[in-house]
C-alpha positions as CSV (number, residue, x, y, z in Angstrom):
1,X,-102.0,91.0,72.5
2,X,-101.3,88.9,69.3
3,X,-97.8,87.4,68.8
4,X,-95.9,88.3,65.8
5,X,-95.0,85.5,63.3
6,X,-91.3,84.8,63.0
7,X,-89.8,86.6,59.9
8,X,-88.5,83.3,58.6
9,X,-92.0,81.9,58.2
10,X,-93.2,85.0,56.5
11,X,-90.3,84.7,54.1
12,X,-90.9,81.2,53.3
13,X,-94.5,81.9,52.6
14,X,-93.7,84.7,50.2
15,X,-91.3,82.5,48.4
16,X,-93.9,79.8,48.0
17,X,-96.4,82.2,46.5
18,X,-94.0,83.5,44.0
19,X,-93.0,79.9,42.9
20,X,-96.7,79.1,42.4
21,X,-97.3,82.2,40.4
22,X,-94.2,81.5,38.1
23,X,-95.4,77.9,37.6
24,X,-98.9,79.1,36.6
25,X,-97.4,81.8,34.2
26,X,-95.1,79.3,32.6
27,X,-97.9,76.7,32.0
28,X,-100.2,79.4,30.4
29,X,-97.6,80.7,28.0
30,X,-96.3,77.5,26.8
31,X,-96.6,77.3,22.9
32,X,-98.5,74.7,21.1
33,X,-96.3,72.1,19.3
34,X,-96.2,72.4,15.6
35,X,-98.1,69.9,13.5
36,X,-98.2,69.3,9.7
37,X,-99.0,72.2,7.5
38,X,-99.4,72.6,3.8
39,X,-96.1,71.8,2.0
40,X,-94.0,70.2,4.9
41,X,-93.7,70.3,8.8
42,X,-91.6,72.8,10.6
43,X,-88.2,71.7,12.1
44,X,-88.5,69.1,15.0
45,X,-88.9,70.6,18.3
46,X,-90.2,74.0,17.0
47,X,-93.4,75.7,18.0
48,X,-96.1,77.3,15.6
49,X,-98.7,79.9,16.1
50,X,-102.3,78.6,15.2
51,X,-103.8,80.7,12.4
52,X,-106.8,80.4,10.2
53,X,-106.1,80.0,6.5
54,X,-107.9,79.9,3.1
55,X,-106.9,78.5,-0.3
56,X,-106.7,80.7,-3.4
57,X,-109.3,79.6,-5.9
58,X,-109.9,80.6,-9.5
59,X,-113.5,81.5,-10.2
60,X,-115.7,82.8,-13.0
61,X,-118.0,85.7,-12.2
62,X,-120.1,88.5,-13.8
63,X,-117.8,91.6,-13.9
64,X,-120.3,94.3,-12.8
65,X,-120.8,97.1,-10.4
66,X,-123.8,98.1,-8.3
67,X,-125.0,101.6,-7.3
68,X,-128.2,103.4,-6.2
69,X,-129.7,106.4,-7.6
70,X,-132.8,108.4,-8.6
71,X,-134.9,108.8,-11.7
72,X,-135.3,112.1,-13.3
73,X,-137.4,113.3,-16.3
74,X,-135.7,113.6,-19.6
75,X,-137.0,117.1,-19.6
76,X,-138.7,118.9,-16.7
77,X,-139.8,122.5,-16.1
78,X,-142.1,124.5,-13.8
79,X,-143.9,127.0,-16.0
80,X,-143.9,130.6,-14.6
81,X,-145.2,133.9,-16.1
82,X,-142.8,136.6,-17.0
83,X,-145.3,139.3,-16.5
84,X,-147.8,139.7,-13.7
85,X,-151.5,139.4,-14.4
86,X,-154.8,137.8,-13.6
87,X,-155.5,134.2,-14.9
88,X,-158.1,134.4,-17.7
89,X,-158.2,130.8,-18.9
90,X,-156.8,127.4,-18.0
91,X,-156.7,125.1,-21.1
92,X,-155.6,121.8,-19.7
93,X,-156.7,119.1,-17.1
94,X,-154.4,118.1,-14.4
95,X,-152.2,115.1,-15.3
96,X,-153.0,115.6,-19.1
97,X,-150.7,114.7,-22.0
98,X,-149.9,117.8,-24.1
99,X,-147.9,118.5,-27.2
100,X,-145.3,121.2,-27.7
101,X,-146.8,124.5,-28.3
102,X,-150.2,123.8,-26.7
103,X,-151.6,127.0,-24.8
104,X,-151.9,126.0,-21.2
105,X,-152.8,129.2,-19.3
106,X,-153.7,132.7,-20.6
107,X,-153.3,135.8,-18.5
108,X,-155.7,138.8,-19.0
109,X,-154.2,140.6,-22.0
110,X,-156.6,143.5,-22.6
111,X,-154.0,146.1,-21.9
112,X,-151.5,144.5,-24.1
113,X,-153.9,144.0,-26.9
114,X,-154.9,147.8,-26.8
115,X,-151.1,148.6,-26.9
116,X,-150.7,146.4,-29.9
117,X,-153.6,148.1,-31.7
118,X,-152.1,151.6,-30.9
119,X,-148.7,150.6,-32.3
120,X,-150.2,149.3,-35.4
121,X,-152.1,152.5,-35.9
122,X,-148.9,154.6,-35.4
123,X,-147.1,152.3,-37.9
124,X,-149.8,152.9,-40.5
125,X,-149.5,156.7,-40.1
126,X,-145.7,156.4,-40.3
127,X,-145.9,154.4,-43.5
128,X,-148.4,157.0,-45.1
129,X,-146.1,159.9,-44.1
130,X,-143.0,158.3,-45.5
131,X,-144.7,157.4,-48.9
132,X,-145.9,161.0,-49.2
133,X,-142.3,162.3,-48.5
134,X,-140.9,160.0,-51.2
135,X,-143.3,161.7,-53.7
136,X,-142.4,165.2,-52.6
137,X,-138.7,164.4,-52.8
138,X,-139.2,163.3,-56.5
139,X,-140.8,166.8,-57.1
140,X,-138.1,168.5,-55.4
141,X,-140.6,169.9,-52.8
142,X,-138.8,168.1,-49.8
143,X,-135.3,168.0,-48.6
144,X,-133.3,164.6,-48.2
145,X,-133.1,165.3,-44.5
146,X,-136.8,165.3,-44.0
147,X,-137.2,162.0,-46.0
148,X,-134.5,160.3,-43.7
149,X,-136.4,161.6,-40.6
150,X,-139.7,160.0,-41.8
151,X,-137.9,156.8,-42.6
152,X,-136.4,156.6,-39.1
153,X,-139.9,157.2,-37.7
154,X,-141.2,154.4,-39.8
155,X,-138.6,152.0,-38.2
156,X,-139.4,153.1,-34.7
157,X,-143.1,152.4,-35.3
158,X,-142.3,148.9,-36.8
159,X,-140.2,148.1,-33.6
160,X,-143.1,149.3,-31.4
161,X,-145.5,146.9,-33.1
162,X,-143.0,144.1,-32.6
163,X,-142.6,144.9,-29.0
164,X,-146.3,145.1,-28.3
165,X,-146.8,141.7,-30.0
166,X,-144.1,140.2,-27.8
167,X,-145.7,141.5,-24.7
168,X,-149.0,140.0,-25.8
169,X,-147.5,136.8,-26.5
170,X,-146.0,136.5,-23.0
171,X,-149.6,136.6,-21.7
172,X,-150.2,133.2,-23.1
173,X,-148.2,130.4,-21.5
174,X,-147.5,127.4,-23.8
175,X,-146.1,123.9,-23.4
176,X,-142.3,124.1,-24.2
177,X,-142.2,120.5,-25.1
178,X,-144.4,117.5,-25.3
179,X,-145.0,115.8,-22.0
180,X,-147.4,115.3,-19.0
181,X,-148.6,118.4,-17.0
182,X,-148.7,118.1,-13.2
183,X,-151.0,119.6,-10.7
184,X,-151.7,123.3,-11.3
185,X,-151.3,125.7,-8.5
186,X,-153.7,128.4,-9.7
187,X,-157.3,128.9,-10.7
188,X,-159.1,131.3,-13.0
189,X,-159.3,134.7,-11.5
190,X,-156.2,134.4,-9.6
191,X,-153.7,137.2,-9.6
192,X,-150.1,135.9,-10.2
193,X,-146.8,137.8,-10.0
194,X,-144.0,137.3,-12.3
195,X,-142.1,134.2,-11.4
196,X,-144.9,132.5,-9.6
197,X,-145.2,128.7,-9.9
198,X,-148.1,127.8,-12.1
199,X,-147.7,124.1,-13.1
200,X,-144.9,121.7,-13.9
201,X,-144.5,119.7,-17.1
202,X,-142.6,116.5,-17.4
203,X,-141.3,114.5,-20.3
204,X,-141.3,110.8,-19.1
205,X,-141.3,108.8,-22.2
206,X,-137.7,108.8,-21.5
207,X,-136.0,109.0,-18.0
208,X,-132.6,109.7,-16.7
209,X,-131.1,107.6,-13.8
210,X,-128.5,109.7,-11.8
211,X,-126.2,107.7,-9.6
212,X,-122.6,107.7,-8.1
213,X,-119.7,105.3,-8.2
214,X,-116.3,105.2,-6.5
215,X,-113.5,107.1,-8.4
216,X,-111.8,103.8,-9.0
217,X,-114.3,103.0,-11.8
218,X,-113.4,106.1,-13.7
219,X,-111.2,104.2,-16.3
220,X,-113.9,101.6,-16.9
221,X,-116.8,104.0,-17.7
222,X,-117.5,104.9,-21.3
223,X,-120.6,106.3,-23.2
224,X,-122.9,103.5,-24.4
225,X,-122.1,101.0,-21.6
226,X,-125.1,98.8,-21.0
227,X,-126.8,99.0,-17.6
228,X,-129.7,97.4,-15.8
229,X,-132.2,99.3,-13.6
230,X,-134.4,97.9,-11.0
231,X,-136.9,99.3,-8.5
232,X,-138.1,98.1,-5.1
233,X,-141.6,99.3,-6.2
234,X,-141.6,97.0,-9.1
235,X,-140.0,93.7,-7.8
236,X,-138.8,91.3,-10.5
237,X,-138.8,93.8,-13.3
238,X,-135.7,94.9,-15.0
239,X,-135.2,97.9,-17.2
240,X,-132.4,98.1,-19.7
241,X,-130.5,101.4,-19.8
242,X,-127.4,103.0,-21.5
243,X,-124.8,105.2,-19.9
244,X,-125.2,108.6,-21.3
245,X,-122.6,110.8,-19.5
246,X,-120.1,110.9,-16.7
247,X,-119.5,114.1,-14.9
248,X,-115.9,115.3,-15.2
249,X,-115.8,116.6,-11.7
250,X,-115.1,114.1,-8.9
251,X,-116.7,114.9,-5.6
252,X,-113.8,115.6,-3.1
253,X,-115.9,114.8,-0.1
254,X,-116.8,111.3,-1.0
255,X,-114.2,110.7,-3.8
256,X,-117.0,109.6,-6.1
257,X,-118.1,110.5,-9.7
258,X,-121.5,111.2,-10.9
259,X,-123.0,109.4,-13.8
260,X,-126.2,109.5,-15.8
261,X,-128.0,106.8,-17.8
262,X,-130.9,106.9,-20.1
263,X,-133.7,104.4,-20.2
264,X,-136.9,104.0,-22.3
265,X,-140.2,104.4,-20.2
266,X,-142.9,104.4,-22.9
267,X,-145.1,102.1,-21.0
268,X,-145.1,104.7,-18.1
269,X,-144.3,102.2,-15.3
270,X,-141.4,104.3,-13.9
271,X,-141.9,107.8,-12.5
272,X,-139.3,110.6,-11.9
273,X,-138.2,110.7,-8.4
274,X,-138.2,106.9,-7.9
275,X,-135.4,105.2,-5.9
276,X,-133.6,102.6,-8.2
277,X,-130.8,100.2,-8.1
278,X,-128.4,100.3,-11.0
279,X,-126.2,97.4,-12.2
280,X,-123.4,98.2,-14.6
281,X,-122.4,95.3,-16.8
282,X,-118.7,95.2,-17.8
283,X,-118.6,91.6,-19.0
284,X,-117.5,88.2,-17.7
285,X,-114.4,87.6,-15.7
286,X,-112.7,84.2,-16.3
287,X,-110.4,82.4,-13.8
288,X,-110.2,85.4,-11.3
289,X,-108.2,84.6,-8.1
290,X,-110.5,85.4,-5.1
291,X,-109.5,85.6,-1.5
292,X,-111.6,86.6,1.7
293,X,-111.2,90.4,2.3
294,X,-110.0,89.7,6.0
295,X,-106.7,88.2,4.4
296,X,-105.7,91.5,3.1
297,X,-103.2,93.5,5.3
298,X,-104.0,97.2,4.4
299,X,-101.5,99.9,3.8
300,X,-99.8,101.8,1.0
301,X,-98.9,98.4,-0.5
302,X,-101.6,95.8,0.3
303,X,-100.2,92.4,1.3
304,X,-101.0,89.0,2.6
305,X,-99.3,86.3,4.6
306,X,-98.8,83.2,2.5
307,X,-98.0,79.9,4.3
308,X,-94.9,78.3,2.6
309,X,-93.5,75.1,4.2
310,X,-95.2,75.8,7.4
311,X,-93.9,79.4,7.7
312,X,-95.5,82.7,7.1
313,X,-94.3,84.8,4.2
314,X,-95.4,88.3,3.6
315,X,-96.4,88.8,0.0
316,X,-97.3,92.2,-1.6
317,X,-100.3,92.0,-3.9
318,X,-102.3,94.1,-6.3
319,X,-106.0,94.1,-5.8
320,X,-108.8,94.1,-8.3
321,X,-112.6,94.2,-7.9
322,X,-114.5,93.3,-4.7
323,X,-117.3,90.9,-4.7
324,X,-119.4,89.7,-1.5
325,X,-116.6,89.8,1.0
326,X,-114.1,88.5,-1.5
327,X,-111.4,90.5,-3.3
328,X,-109.6,89.8,-6.5
329,X,-105.8,89.3,-6.5
330,X,-104.6,90.7,-9.8
331,X,-100.8,90.1,-9.0
332,X,-98.8,88.3,-6.3
333,X,-100.5,85.0,-5.9
334,X,-101.5,82.0,-7.8
335,X,-104.4,79.4,-7.6
336,X,-103.7,77.0,-4.8
337,X,-101.7,79.3,-2.5
338,X,-102.6,79.2,1.2
339,X,-103.0,82.6,2.8
340,X,-103.7,83.6,6.5
341,X,-107.1,85.0,7.0
342,X,-107.0,85.3,10.9
343,X,-104.2,85.9,13.3
344,X,-102.0,88.2,11.1
345,X,-101.5,90.7,13.8
346,X,-99.2,88.2,15.7
347,X,-97.3,87.2,12.6
348,X,-93.8,88.1,11.6
349,X,-91.9,87.2,8.5
350,X,-90.7,83.6,8.7
351,X,-92.7,82.7,11.9
352,X,-93.8,79.0,12.1
353,X,-97.6,78.6,11.8
354,X,-100.2,75.8,12.3
355,X,-103.0,76.1,9.8
356,X,-106.6,75.7,10.7
357,X,-109.8,76.6,9.0
358,X,-111.1,75.8,5.5
359,X,-107.7,76.0,3.8
360,X,-105.9,73.6,6.2
361,X,-105.0,70.1,5.3
362,X,-107.0,67.2,6.3
363,X,-104.5,66.1,9.0
364,X,-105.1,69.4,10.9
365,X,-108.9,69.1,10.9
366,X,-109.1,67.1,14.1
367,X,-106.8,69.5,15.9
368,X,-109.0,72.4,14.9
369,X,-112.2,70.6,15.9
370,X,-110.7,69.8,19.2
371,X,-109.6,73.3,19.9
């Protein structure tokens, strides 16, 4: 049977363990002594939190915005018949260039032609009857009422001729504008119903580029703004364009606005449906104050922590454009200010800091390297 250890020994052992743990805890949480920071050093005997910083710089850059979009034809339509019928003739080749009014497809119009001939015959009879009634009325052999009846019949027959001619015209499908026809879906002899797809026609000498931008650009967009369009299919080539219109309705889902630009495509290099990149050129920005995006503390009022005399000071700022992980400071800072870019979560107003990183002074560099 094992002997029990005296309670005094157990108590001493527990006390020893507690003492060792306390010493280890105290050693791990001991703060780092403060060193020199931009401006001046913190009070003697104080402790500072190590943070990464960056210096505000004034830079010049092209004020632009990038977006992606798709190309569309200036005019595009799929030709469809308004009346069912059998295809009689096809007067174009696939992919041909046609002019406005060119007959493209004709449907069998024998019935419509017969209706037109019948309407014309009835019109001729009505005209003859009305002339005869005029002569009889002058001789007092016919009443005014009979003359008016023949005149009404004449107008009905004139309308019948116009109706028959319109039905006959609908059997011939013409190009509504000049452009390039696509690939036809029918052949001679096919019976097509009204509304069936026959062929598409595209006006590609001028193209439209549709794209979207964040709603924050709504005040900077105006008709006539110069753009630049590029395509991955044509590397190295740039196509000038002009902003044509902006949709007045903002997309509630993505908080974005739709815009449309127009560009010249007379050489035919671009095609509708292509994916393109759009660059809007607003001008050149001079001496813009740029800071890394990670320095910004998000919220209803964006802010940064500025290092002043070795202490952190929270400064509200107003932001401008964003460019390659940098954001413009419109208000709140000046060139040469040092801001915290990492470690903001542990900072409080007036807390002493030890600056490390690209914005730290030269005396702090060896400390950062050793760390």
